N, C-alpha and C positions, 0 to 999 in steps of 0.2 A: 504494500500500500504506500503510495506516494503522498506525503503531506505537503500542502501548499498554503502559505500564509500571506501571499501578496497577490491582490487582484487589480493592481493599478495598471497592469498590462495584460493583453490577451494570453490565455494559457493554452498551450498546444495540447489538444485532446482529440480523440477520435470519436466523432459522432456522439458526444456525451449524453448519457441518460442521467438525469440529475434529480436529487431530492434536497430539500432545504428545511432546516429546523434547528432548535436548540438541542433536542434529543437527550434531555437529562434523564439518566437511568438506562437509556437504550432498551426500553421495556418491550413486551411482546407486541404492543401496538406499533412501536417504531420498527420492530423486527419484521412486521407484516409489510410495512412500507419498503424496507430495504429488500425484502424478498421479491416484492413486485418489481422493484427497480432492477434488481439483478437478473430477473427473468427476461425483462424487456431488453436489457443490454446484451444478454447472451444471444437472444434471437436476432439482434441487429448487428452483432459483432462490434459492439460499442464499449467505450469506457463507462464504468459506473462511478458516479461522483456524488459524494455527500458534501453539502455546503452547510457549515455550522459556524458558531461564533464563540469567541473567547475574549474577555471573560463573559459570563452569563449576562445577557442584556439587563436583567433586573438589578443586578449588582451595580453595573455602571450607572444606572439611572437612580441609584440611591435607595433601592428597596431591599429589605432583608429577604433572603431566600435560602432555604436549607437544601443543599444539593444532594441528589441521589448518587451522583458520580463525579469524581474529580476529572481533571483534564486527561490525566494518564489513563484512568479507567475508561473514559469515553473512547479514547484512541484505541485502546486494546479491544474494546467491544466492536468497533468498526472494522478493525483488522480481522478479527475473528469471523465477521460476517462475510468477508470475501470481496469487499469493494476494492476498486483499483486506485481511487484517488479520494483524498480527504482535503477539502478546501476549508481552512479554518480562518475565517475573517476576523481580524482584530476589531472588536466592537468598541466604539467610542461614542461620546455624546454627539459628536458631529455626524457620525454614521446614523445614529438613531433619528436624526432630523430629516433623513431622506423621505420624500413622499413615496407612496407605493410605486408610482411609475418610475421615479428616479432609482429606486431600489432594483426594480426589474431590469431597467436599462443597464445598470452597473453589472448585474449578474450576466445579462445577455451579451454584453460587450466583452466581458472577461472570459466567459465559459462557452458561449454559443451553444446552448443545449438544443438537442433535437426533440427531446421528450423531458417533461418535468412531471415527476411522480410526487404527489403531495397529499397530506392528510386532509380529511373533509373540513376540518375547522381551522386550517392554517391561516394565520394573520401575519401581515408583513407591512413594512413601511412605517412611517411615523405614527405612533399610537396604535400600531397594528390595524390600521384602517383598511388595508387591502385585504381582500378575501378571495375565495376560490372563483367566484364569478368574474372578478377583475382579471384573474389569471387567464381565463379563457379569452378575454379581449386582448390582453397583452400578448398571448400566444400567437394570435393572428398577426399582430404588428411585428413581433420579433421572430416569427417563424419557428415556433416550437409547439408540440402537442402537449396537452395537459391530461394527465391520468389521475383521477381522484380515488383515494383509498378510503373506504367507509370506516366508521367507528367499529372498534372491536370490543366485545363484551365477554368477560371471563369471570366465572363464579359470581354471576349477577352484579359484577362491578363494571362500569364503563372504564376501560383502561386509560389511565392518564397518569402523568407524573404527580399531579396534585392528589389523586386518590391513593397512590402508593405512599406519598409522604404522610398522609393522614393515617394509613394503616400502621406505618412504622411508629408514628407518634403515639398510637394507641397500644404499641407493643406487639401487634399482630405481624410478626416477621414471617410467619408461615404463609399468611394471606398475601403479604407483599411479594413473597417469592413466586407465587403463582402468576402475578401480574408482571413481574420482572422477567420471568423465564429462567431464573436462577436465584440462589440465596443472596440476600443483601449482605454485603461485606464491607469491612473497614480495614484499611491497611495503615500501619504506622510503625514507628520505632519503639522497641522495648526500652523503657527507662526504669530507673530505680524508684521504688516506693518506700513505704515505712516498714516493710518486712513483717507486718502483723500476720498476714496469711501464712508465711513460712513458720512463724512462731506456733500457730495452732494446727499445723499439719496440712495446710492447703496453700502452698506457695502460688503466687500469681504473676503473670506477665502483665505489667502496666503499659498500656499503649499510649504513645504520644501521637496525636493526629495532626499532621502539618497543615491541612486545609481547614481553616476555622469555619468555612461554610458547609462542610460535609455534615449531613444529617446524622445525628446519633439517636437511635431508638429510645423510647421512654425508659425511665429508670426501672430496674428490676433485675432478676436473675434469668439467664437464658441457657439452654443447651446450645452448643456451638461446635463448629469445626475449625481447626486451626491449621494453616498452611505455613510450614517452615522449611525453607530450602528445598522445595519441591515435594516434601512429604506431608501427609495429612494425619492429624491427630484429633481425637475427641477432646471436648472441653466443656467447662461451664463458665459463663461470662457474667460478671456483675457490672452493671451501669448504675452509678449513683453517688451519693455523698458520704457513704459509710457512717451512718448515724451512730452505730454502736461505739465507735472510737471518737465521736465528736469531730469528724473531719468536716471541712467546709468548702471542698472543691470537688467538682464532678470528676469521677475517674471512670476509666474503661479498663477493666482488669479481667484476666482469664486464667483459670486454673487448667493447665494442660494435662490431660490424662496420660499416664504411662510415659512420662517424659521428665528427665532430670538432667538438663544441660544448661550451661551458661549461655544465654542468648541476649544479654544486655547489649543494647545499641544495634541489634540486628533488626531488620524489617520483616514483619510477619503480617499475615492476613487472617482475620477472624470472620468466618461466615456464620450468620445468625440463623439457627435452625428453628427453635421454638421457645417461647417464653414459659418459664416455670412458675414464677411468683413475683409479687411486688417486693420492693425493698422494705426491710423492716429494721426497727431498732430493738436490740436485745439487751437484757439487763446486765449481762457479763459475757466474757469471751467464751466460757464453757457453753453457754446457751447458743451462742453464734456457731461454735464448732459443731454442736449437735444438729443444728439446722443445715449446716454445710454438708454434713454426711447425708442427710435426707435429700438435699439438692443434687449431690453427687449421684445418688442412686437413681433419682428421677432423670437426670441428664443422660446417664448410661442407657436407661430404658428407651428414652426418646430417640437417641442416636441409633440404637439397635433396630428400632422400628422405622427409622427414616428411610431405609432402603439403600442408602449409599453414604 
């Protein structure tokens, strides 16, 4: 996959079939669009091109947004999909002021698409004023065909990044996984904590997440999978403030099953499988230890029944 970050000049592409969007999460709805685009491109012998933006437009415009995927995670998902080119437009306030027609003209002059595959609710241009009907008109002017992909419904949910964010904020990581097409994951560096977990027999890897906009699921204890240097381990993850020891900082820490290696300052990935319980405050460390044993057994059972 070739990554392009400059559209100030025409890009040399072969009869490009294109899709455009922010694609946060690259969920199953996005994957449906990518699949449609790849099928058309294959039939035409064309390049398959995703046009996206960095940073996320809402961040540039001063809005808070909790992201489902970091830049690297999005790139990895696009590469896995099999597209040939990723055009990553640097999103600025100046770019945000382009009218719908100015936006389409810029894309048309730089990429010259023969086909544009787009979601049914796609908005573009200043204030997202442009819509699918506008694209049909612009397609006639700039000589590209428009293919609309209808809304996807999974598990009675209309698939969208917003719905997935809501599920994660409710702690429903299993439900979110159905809409993402994979488990929700967080990647970060293992940093030193206060060693309380080790003291009571449940040492944890404390994760530092570099991207402050990456969404962290709601506080609680989760069964999880942990990827370390290409190997997968089971685990139980706690997200919270650790009220039993009167901590005052949100932490993301994982007890890794059947693992006893020094991985401080290494980068690992934690995949969220299923929520076990809310975070609780216990009267003492012995009570916490007893609960952690129950959590451990629950996580083992969940992972055993998760299928992979």
